[in-house]
TORLO-861480 format. One line per field, with one value per residue (C-alpha): residue number from 0; residue in three letters; x, y, z. Coordinates in Angstrom, 3 decimals, m for minus. Layout:
! residues N
num = [NUM|...] $
residuo = [Ala|...] $
east = [X|...] $
north = [Y|...] $
up = [Z|...] $
END
This chain:
! residues 468
num = [0|1|2|3|4|5|6|7|8|9|10|11|12|13|14|15|16|17|18|19|20|21|22|23|24|25|26|27|28|29|30|31|32|33|34|35|36|37|38|39|40|41|42|43|44|45|46|47|48|49|50|51|52|53|54|55|56|57|58|59|60|61|62|63|64|65|66|67|68|69|70|71|72|73|74|75|76|77|78|79|80|81|82|83|84|85|86|87|88|89|90|91|92|93|94|95|96|97|98|99|100|101|102|103|104|105|106|107|108|109|110|111|112|113|114|115|116|117|118|119|120|121|122|123|124|125|126|127|128|129|130|131|132|133|134|135|136|137|138|139|140|141|142|143|144|145|146|147|148|149|150|151|152|153|154|155|156|157|158|159|160|161|162|163|164|165|166|167|168|169|170|171|172|173|174|175|176|177|178|179|180|181|182|183|184|185|186|187|188|189|190|191|192|193|194|195|196|197|198|199|200|201|202|203|204|205|206|207|208|209|210|211|212|213|214|215|216|217|218|219|220|221|222|223|224|225|226|227|228|229|230|231|232|233|234|235|236|237|238|239|240|241|242|243|244|245|246|247|248|249|250|251|252|253|254|255|256|257|258|259|260|261|262|263|264|265|266|267|268|269|270|271|272|273|274|275|276|277|278|279|280|281|282|283|284|285|286|287|288|289|290|291|292|293|294|295|296|297|298|299|300|301|302|303|304|305|306|307|308|309|310|311|312|313|314|315|316|317|318|319|320|321|322|323|324|325|326|327|328|329|330|331|332|333|334|335|336|337|338|339|340|341|342|343|344|345|346|347|348|349|350|351|352|353|354|355|356|357|358|359|360|361|362|363|364|365|366|367|368|369|370|371|372|373|374|375|376|377|378|379|380|381|382|383|384|385|386|387|388|389|390|391|392|393|394|395|396|397|398|399|400|401|402|403|404|405|406|407|408|409|410|411|412|413|414|415|416|417|418|419|420|421|422|423|424|425|426|427|428|429|430|431|432|433|434|435|436|437|438|439|440|441|442|443|444|445|446|447|448|449|450|451|452|453|454|455|456|457|458|459|460|461|462|463|464|465|466|467] $
residuo = [Unk|Unk|Unk|Unk|Unk|Unk|Unk|Unk|Unk|Unk|Unk|Unk|Unk|Unk|Unk|Unk|Unk|Unk|Unk|Unk|Unk|Unk|Unk|Unk|Unk|Unk|Unk|Unk|Unk|Unk|Unk|Unk|Unk|Unk|Unk|Unk|Unk|Unk|Unk|Unk|Unk|Unk|Unk|Unk|Unk|Unk|Unk|Unk|Unk|Unk|Unk|Unk|Unk|Unk|Unk|Unk|Unk|Unk|Unk|Unk|Unk|Unk|Unk|Unk|Unk|Unk|Unk|Unk|Unk|Unk|Unk|Unk|Unk|Unk|Unk|Unk|Unk|Unk|Unk|Unk|Unk|Unk|Unk|Unk|Unk|Unk|Unk|Unk|Unk|Unk|Unk|Unk|Unk|Unk|Unk|Unk|Unk|Unk|Unk|Unk|Unk|Unk|Unk|Unk|Unk|Unk|Unk|Unk|Unk|Unk|Unk|Unk|Unk|Unk|Unk|Unk|Unk|Unk|Unk|Unk|Unk|Unk|Unk|Unk|Unk|Unk|Unk|Unk|Unk|Unk|Unk|Unk|Unk|Unk|Unk|Unk|Unk|Unk|Unk|Unk|Unk|Unk|Unk|Unk|Unk|Unk|Unk|Unk|Unk|Unk|Unk|Unk|Unk|Unk|Unk|Unk|Unk|Unk|Unk|Unk|Unk|Unk|Unk|Unk|Unk|Unk|Unk|Unk|Unk|Unk|Unk|Unk|Unk|Unk|Unk|Unk|Unk|Unk|Unk|Unk|Unk|Unk|Unk|Unk|Unk|Unk|Unk|Unk|Unk|Unk|Unk|Unk|Unk|Unk|Unk|Unk|Unk|Unk|Unk|Unk|Unk|Unk|Unk|Unk|Unk|Unk|Unk|Unk|Unk|Unk|Unk|Unk|Unk|Unk|Unk|Unk|Unk|Unk|Unk|Unk|Unk|Unk|Unk|Unk|Unk|Unk|Unk|Unk|Unk|Unk|Unk|Unk|Unk|Unk|Unk|Unk|Unk|Unk|Unk|Unk|Unk|Unk|Unk|Unk|Unk|Unk|Unk|Unk|Unk|Unk|Unk|Unk|Unk|Unk|Unk|Unk|Unk|Unk|Unk|Unk|Unk|Unk|Unk|Unk|Unk|Unk|Unk|Unk|Unk|Unk|Unk|Unk|Unk|Unk|Unk|Unk|Unk|Unk|Unk|Unk|Unk|Unk|Unk|Unk|Unk|Unk|Unk|Unk|Unk|Unk|Unk|Unk|Unk|Unk|Unk|Unk|Unk|Unk|Unk|Unk|Unk|Unk|Unk|Unk|Unk|Unk|Unk|Unk|Unk|Unk|Unk|Unk|Unk|Unk|Unk|Unk|Unk|Unk|Unk|Unk|Unk|Unk|Unk|Unk|Unk|Unk|Unk|Unk|Unk|Unk|Unk|Unk|Unk|Unk|Unk|Unk|Unk|Unk|Unk|Unk|Unk|Unk|Unk|Unk|Unk|Unk|Unk|Unk|Unk|Unk|Unk|Unk|Unk|Unk|Unk|Unk|Unk|Unk|Unk|Unk|Unk|Unk|Unk|Unk|Unk|Unk|Unk|Unk|Unk|Unk|Unk|Unk|Unk|Unk|Unk|Unk|Unk|Unk|Unk|Unk|Unk|Unk|Unk|Unk|Unk|Unk|Unk|Unk|Unk|Unk|Unk|Unk|Unk|Unk|Unk|Unk|Unk|Unk|Unk|Unk|Unk|Unk|Unk|Unk|Unk|Unk|Unk|Unk|Unk|Unk|Unk|Unk|Unk|Unk|Unk|Unk|Unk|Unk|Unk|Unk|Unk|Unk|Unk|Unk|Unk|Unk|Unk|Unk|Unk|Unk|Unk|Unk|Unk|Unk|Unk|Unk|Unk|Unk|Unk|Unk|Unk|Unk|Unk|Unk|Unk|Unk|Unk|Unk|Unk|Unk|Unk|Unk|Unk|Unk|Unk|Unk|Unk|Unk|Unk|Unk|Unk|Unk|Unk|Unk|Unk|Unk|Unk|Unk] $
east = [m11.781|m14.413|m16.811|m20.469|m22.277|m24.848|m28.395|m30.452|m32.620|m36.188|m38.905|m42.028|m45.239|m47.277|m49.828|m48.800|m49.681|m46.888|m46.546|m43.760|m40.851|m37.367|m34.125|m33.291|m36.744|m38.172|m41.581|m41.684|m44.322|m44.408|m44.616|m44.805|m43.506|m40.525|m39.952|m39.852|m38.352|m40.149|m39.075|m41.634|m44.360|m46.229|m47.406|m50.872|m50.446|m51.733|m49.391|m48.771|m45.013|m42.468|m39.754|m36.624|m36.262|m32.909|m31.909|m33.391|m35.425|m36.846|m36.354|m39.141|m40.578|m44.121|m46.176|m49.408|m50.771|m53.949|m55.241|m53.381|m52.638|m54.339|m50.783|m49.952|m49.742|m48.697|m44.994|m44.346|m41.342|m41.830|m38.428|m39.476|m41.758|m40.652|m36.903|m36.975|m34.785|m32.619|m32.357|m35.583|m37.152|m40.423|m42.099|m45.033|m45.699|m47.414|m45.416|m46.971|m46.316|m42.777|m41.960|m43.528|m41.424|m38.179|m38.978|m39.783|m36.544|m34.606|m36.750|m36.482|m32.687|m32.183|m34.462|m33.403|m29.668|m28.974|m31.183|m32.549|m36.221|m37.255|m40.451|m41.015|m38.511|m39.357|m38.583|m37.483|m38.835|m38.428|m39.609|m40.439|m39.682|m37.108|m34.915|m31.693|m28.895|m26.716|m27.411|m24.747|m25.226|m23.370|m22.394|m21.769|m20.529|m23.153|m22.022|m20.311|m22.191|m23.141|m26.099|m26.423|m28.595|m28.986|m29.010|m32.143|m32.407|m32.001|m29.400|m26.229|m24.686|m27.268|m27.890|m31.098|m31.389|m32.527|m35.271|m36.495|m35.752|m38.460|m36.456|m33.715|m33.841|m35.321|m32.380|m30.019|m32.163|m32.260|m28.456|m28.286|m30.623|m28.436|m25.351|m26.930|m26.901|m23.099|m22.007|m20.120|m17.193|m16.584|m13.304|m12.894|m13.246|m15.151|m17.571|m17.801|m19.618|m21.051|m22.188|m24.352|m23.959|m26.219|m24.101|m26.857|m30.517|m31.988|m35.149|m34.582|m30.855|m29.684|m26.073|m24.582|m21.136|m20.600|m17.949|m16.946|m15.107|m13.126|m10.885|m7.127|m6.963|m9.531|m8.783|m10.727|m11.821|m11.635|m13.613|m16.246|m16.608|m16.856|m19.597|m21.544|m21.257|m22.734|m25.516|m26.674|m27.289|m27.195|m23.775|m21.153|m18.152|m16.997|m14.435|m12.776|m11.365|m9.281|m8.861|m5.901|m5.276|m5.948|m9.003|m8.778|m10.868|m11.966|m14.205|m16.113|m15.550|m13.063|m11.466|m12.439|m9.351|m8.213|m6.799|m10.117|m11.937|m9.711|m10.245|m14.002|m14.076|m11.730|m14.089|m16.942|m14.958|m14.007|m17.577|m18.958|m16.638|m18.730|m17.484|m20.617|m22.508|m21.430|m24.985|m24.813|m21.438|m22.355|m25.763|m24.394|m22.493|m18.982|m18.035|m19.741|m19.070|m17.957|m18.092|m14.856|m15.695|m19.261|m18.348|m16.434|m18.948|m22.324|m25.259|m27.851|m30.618|m29.415|m32.540|m32.622|m28.812|m28.867|m31.497|m29.323|m26.233|m28.248|m29.612|m26.121|m24.839|m27.754|m27.354|m23.679|m24.375|m26.897|m23.973|m22.316|m19.016|m15.603|m13.907|m15.348|m13.915|m15.207|m14.431|m14.684|m14.723|m14.452|m13.667|m14.515|m17.856|m19.006|m15.520|m15.687|m19.166|m18.157|m15.085|m17.082|m19.358|m16.400|m15.307|m11.815|m12.090|m10.025|m10.892|m9.983|m10.129|m8.156|m8.265|m5.479|m7.485|m10.233|m7.871|m6.242|m9.673|m10.356|m7.087|m7.837|m11.354|m10.350|m7.389|m9.616|m12.109|m9.377|m10.050|m6.735|m6.015|m9.206|m8.813|m6.355|m6.559|m5.343|m4.911|m5.342|m7.755|m10.174|m9.275|m5.636|m6.199|m9.171|m7.362|m5.053|m7.937|m9.699|m10.742|m13.532|m17.073|m18.678|m17.589|m19.240|m19.125|m19.862|m18.508|m18.943|m21.536|m19.417|m19.746|m16.963|m14.190|m14.487|m11.614|m13.561|m16.656|m14.479|m12.892|m16.238|m17.754|m15.208|m15.219|m17.552|m14.747|m12.614|m15.072|m17.187|m20.752|m22.292|m21.880|m23.628|m23.633|m24.601|m25.374|m26.256|m26.973|m29.398|m27.919|m24.339|m25.582|m27.486|m24.505|m22.260|m24.799|m25.002|m21.275|m21.726|m24.336|m23.066|m24.631|m28.369|m30.169|m31.293|m32.701|m33.130|m34.038|m34.271|m33.731|m35.562|m32.668|m33.695|m37.472|m38.577|m35.841|m35.447|m32.372|m32.583|m30.103|m30.205|m28.735|m28.542|m27.644|m26.191|m25.611|m23.980|m26.408|m25.479|m26.594|m29.929] $
north = [20.153|17.906|19.533|19.228|16.777|18.201|18.120|15.392|16.562|17.231|15.947|17.964|16.573|18.252|17.350|18.630|18.380|17.188|19.616|18.146|15.729|17.134|16.197|13.347|11.783|13.106|14.720|18.381|19.860|22.818|22.878|26.201|27.935|25.591|23.414|19.839|16.897|13.604|10.309|7.953|10.556|11.405|14.753|15.361|13.187|14.617|13.116|13.262|13.739|13.724|16.168|17.834|21.540|22.780|26.349|26.458|23.263|20.303|16.566|14.207|10.716|9.621|8.628|8.226|8.936|10.783|11.171|9.341|11.168|10.139|9.511|7.054|3.398|0.133|m0.575|m3.509|m4.759|m6.324|m5.016|m1.404|m1.262|m4.266|m3.583|0.135|m0.656|2.269|1.186|3.015|6.165|6.445|3.049|4.422|7.107|6.399|6.670|9.925|11.740|10.353|11.595|14.952|15.226|14.526|17.158|19.716|18.889|19.942|23.020|24.119|23.718|25.678|28.447|28.658|27.979|28.640|31.736|30.346|30.394|27.343|25.528|22.193|20.019|17.003|13.654|10.663|7.528|3.775|0.819|1.504|m2.041|m4.676|m2.074|m2.467|m4.308|m4.443|m5.523|m4.877|m6.310|m6.040|m9.198|m9.064|m12.020|m13.667|m16.642|m18.999|m17.585|m14.308|m11.966|m10.586|m7.721|m3.948|m1.321|0.182|3.824|4.934|2.412|2.090|m0.293|m3.023|m5.305|m7.261|m10.510|m9.734|m11.978|m9.856|m6.659|m5.734|m2.870|m5.325|m7.657|m10.873|m12.908|m11.004|m11.832|m15.493|m15.553|m14.107|m16.824|m19.464|m17.955|m17.524|m21.296|m21.235|m18.373|m20.723|m20.789|m17.032|m15.295|m13.971|m10.231|m7.661|m7.347|m8.276|m6.882|m8.991|m7.517|m9.205|m7.552|m8.274|m8.850|m9.865|m8.982|m10.992|m12.572|m16.182|m15.949|m13.548|m13.857|m12.486|m11.769|m12.089|m9.978|m10.718|m7.842|m8.162|m10.533|m10.895|m14.671|m17.101|m20.767|m22.788|m19.733|m21.434|m24.437|m22.186|m20.177|m23.290|m24.642|m21.384|m21.575|m25.075|m24.108|m20.886|m21.180|m17.430|m16.914|m16.651|m15.426|m15.068|m12.451|m11.708|m8.320|m8.951|m6.086|m4.029|m6.315|m6.720|m8.470|m12.224|m14.145|m17.271|m19.177|m18.945|m16.338|m13.973|m12.643|m9.090|m6.876|m7.231|m3.696|m2.222|m4.475|m3.334|0.320|m0.129|m1.884|0.666|3.354|1.588|1.429|5.112|6.157|4.051|6.073|9.137|10.828|9.817|6.651|4.286|4.369|8.112|7.993|5.126|6.482|9.934|8.205|8.535|4.851|3.256|m0.235|m1.626|m5.432|m6.016|m3.533|m4.671|m6.419|m3.443|m0.772|m2.531|m0.146|0.082|1.235|0.512|1.754|5.223|5.496|4.937|7.657|10.046|9.397|9.764|13.119|14.377|13.271|14.902|18.113|18.348|17.441|20.297|22.745|21.065|21.232|20.833|20.598|19.169|18.988|15.923|16.728|14.043|11.607|8.320|5.474|7.525|6.227|9.737|10.711|7.915|8.943|12.563|11.496|9.072|11.998|13.906|16.166|16.608|15.687|16.515|13.861|14.787|12.311|12.271|8.489|6.740|3.555|5.626|7.295|3.937|2.579|5.642|5.198|1.541|2.383|5.043|3.004|0.020|2.302|3.830|7.285|8.049|10.894|12.681|12.298|13.761|11.941|13.775|12.258|15.243|17.154|19.133|22.390|21.987|20.661|22.699|26.016|24.399|22.393|25.563|26.929|24.497|24.703|22.682|21.662|18.594|18.434|15.169|15.711|13.601|14.467|17.301|19.199|21.194|23.206|26.975|27.358|25.474|27.661|30.798|29.695|28.729|32.105|33.611|30.710|32.332|34.775|31.756|30.368|28.101|28.129|25.581|23.775|20.464|19.713|16.238|16.139|13.552|16.184|19.058|21.131|21.128|21.624|24.706|26.008|25.680|27.384|30.291|30.771|31.198|33.971|34.719|31.466|30.893|27.569|26.580|23.159|21.002|17.346|14.988|11.237|8.913|6.567|5.415|4.993|4.481|6.930|10.712|10.600|12.121|12.785|16.123|17.426|21.195|22.705|26.213|28.990|32.402|35.100|37.204|34.459|35.185] $
up = [44.263|42.770|40.355|41.213|38.995|36.618|37.857|36.218|33.364|34.450|32.152|31.556|30.117|27.403|24.764|21.351|17.677|15.412|12.519|10.396|10.124|10.751|9.026|11.412|11.138|14.402|14.455|15.497|17.781|20.152|23.937|25.771|22.661|22.354|19.278|20.508|18.590|19.192|17.548|16.009|15.554|12.342|10.941|12.354|15.458|18.709|21.293|25.004|25.278|28.085|27.067|28.355|27.590|26.308|25.495|22.005|21.657|23.482|23.010|23.936|23.945|23.293|26.290|24.351|20.888|21.855|18.297|15.525|12.298|9.078|7.841|10.634|9.557|11.168|10.720|8.421|10.413|13.849|14.990|14.401|17.439|19.469|19.338|18.436|15.422|14.362|10.741|9.823|11.240|9.306|8.919|10.913|8.247|4.921|1.687|0.481|3.753|3.933|0.459|1.159|4.326|2.493|m0.147|2.557|4.408|1.300|0.651|4.291|4.395|1.179|2.445|6.089|5.723|2.066|1.760|m1.519|m2.437|m4.449|m5.289|m3.571|m5.475|m7.585|m5.950|m8.040|m6.375|m6.599|m4.562|m0.925|0.271|m0.589|m2.273|m0.314|m2.081|1.014|4.590|7.246|10.725|14.030|15.947|19.705|21.814|23.989|26.048|23.625|20.655|19.029|18.871|15.354|14.214|14.524|17.273|18.811|17.775|21.395|22.620|20.551|23.095|22.481|19.504|18.990|17.034|13.501|12.150|9.241|7.329|4.814|3.279|2.236|m0.728|0.741|m0.554|1.748|4.768|3.737|3.510|7.023|8.291|6.646|8.241|11.668|12.130|11.773|14.007|16.346|13.903|13.777|14.711|18.240|18.842|20.925|18.027|14.355|11.347|8.584|5.292|2.670|m0.743|m3.683|m6.785|m9.182|m8.660|m11.533|m10.147|m9.201|m9.919|m7.216|m6.082|m2.879|m1.466|2.289|4.025|7.639|9.333|12.553|14.454|14.115|13.781|12.437|12.780|10.231|8.235|4.837|6.049|7.642|4.428|2.267|4.536|4.204|0.417|0.499|2.915|1.239|m2.492|m3.319|m1.698|m4.429|m2.462|1.141|2.194|5.520|6.528|9.680|12.103|10.911|7.944|4.246|2.775|2.345|m0.163|1.704|m0.693|m3.946|m6.645|m5.007|m8.181|m7.244|m7.017|m3.402|m3.237|m4.351|m1.911|0.919|0.091|0.048|3.387|4.929|3.653|5.404|8.635|8.420|7.772|10.588|12.839|12.052|8.891|6.985|6.232|3.506|2.193|1.731|0.003|m2.272|m3.190|m3.948|m6.727|m5.347|m5.359|m8.298|m9.640|m12.887|m13.137|m11.235|m8.485|m7.850|m4.617|m3.250|m4.167|m4.152|m4.423|m1.691|m4.036|m7.589|m9.386|m7.847|m7.868|m11.623|m12.013|m10.006|m12.125|m15.318|m14.142|m13.293|m16.694|m18.539|m16.519|m17.467|m21.079|m21.355|m21.168|m24.203|m22.325|m23.871|m20.461|m17.231|m13.718|m11.849|m8.207|m5.508|m8.426|m6.508|m8.897|m11.968|m13.249|m14.189|m15.346|m17.910|m19.066|m19.560|m21.542|m23.687|m24.514|m25.921|m23.062|m21.705|m18.026|m14.953|m12.349|m8.754|m5.869|m2.602|m2.157|m4.070|m4.574|m6.183|m8.631|m9.390|m10.274|m12.447|m14.349|m14.939|m16.056|m18.586|m19.841|m20.561|m22.307|m24.483|m23.025|m21.333|m23.759|m22.624|m18.866|m16.377|m13.047|m9.942|m6.478|m4.173|m2.006|m4.136|m2.405|m3.440|m6.978|m8.190|m8.857|m11.423|m12.929|m14.093|m16.525|m17.309|m18.638|m15.841|m12.340|m10.793|m6.988|m5.211|m1.683|1.442|4.031|5.441|2.160|0.507|2.133|2.464|0.017|m2.642|m2.353|m2.332|m5.601|m7.138|m6.274|m8.668|m11.140|m13.685|m14.469|m15.361|m17.855|m15.651|m16.988|m14.657|m11.340|m10.654|m6.920|m5.653|m1.935|0.677|3.354|2.699|5.541|4.263|0.705|1.841|3.806|0.749|m1.521|0.923|0.320|m3.452|m3.800|m7.298|m8.507|m8.851|m8.649|m12.124|m11.161|m8.057|m8.026|m5.059|m5.156|m2.785|m2.108|1.368|1.855|5.471|6.565|6.537|4.286|0.819|m1.998|m3.823|m7.070|m7.664|m11.031|m10.708|m13.239|m12.754|m11.626|m14.655|m17.068|m18.757] $
END
């Protein structure tokens, strides 16, 4: 017997005032007592909205801005309105209101989910435009050529042609324009990705690596890459990651460790499948570069990422620790810093390429006697890593496993005096903090890694409740 198809959703129309920005970047208003999430609205907007009511909330679309908010501004990028670009959510909101929204997103999550009362946290900021050191675009076949760009925020099946991207370093956009004239030589596949990664940001001397992902065979790849190098002055290296294969250096300076490169690109592929975003992982400090790994782990917002790492290091150092556990340690940038500062460090990372990079890093620094590197899930390795003075947590977007928080709740009895938690998702951070009521928040700081979006990085420093 065939099941009856669900009745089509019925839209209702209401005029509402937008009160705040929610975690995903949507404005929130109320219609008939129901919280309604409306993309591309600003706090203070009075908007006529068509919405669909669900059990606990509504989702809507703007029909008309009746009275624009004082915080509403014209978007700088033409794609934002014309193509409904999904790369940004908040270009229509002024900088001050954006920053205030991101701080409130963290405060609200910690209060509502984490049951923690905190003051509105400090936000470390950088440039609002031109800050991105990486630009990744989707290419879809069109006729005998390709359409290259980004998805509309409400249509993941479509890609529009990218002409500009004011949040990216302008050199990356120029490299894309240079490449766009040569798309006829690309490998065949259902879709491709191309990533432009800033290797050096020195004004007037910027250098870029280009990574093409997709295709199983590419006739004339080396010739195509060499032509791109000649046509685009900033391009220093061209890589290809074939579908299901290992990275291939096609042209230019491709001395970067191929195994590390492959791990980084596989990470990007895994995260694009939904585990997290590469931006969030990289900017939380989990995959940080030394000189040889710059191509693999290029930063999206290097200035603010550096400030985040420095704050984590200073927060750990304040405990004067003799022993530190660096959990979810990635390629070991913080592990090395803790060891250089005199601590014995247990570095835990599930990804074998990450621990290989950590071993190489500490060996080259002459710190191998201070660092124990473990390739394992944190939940399995952490019990044996204690006791320690400080535990640093830098998990992916999903947060930490229940077993980890259960162990940490009792960790003060095993000598742990501090926990430093780095998070790319306020909701999972708050959930994890709710599981460790025996620890109080000593400090919270937010890092504005992705202006023009609702994303925010957060660092929480925790001490045992019994500590005075």
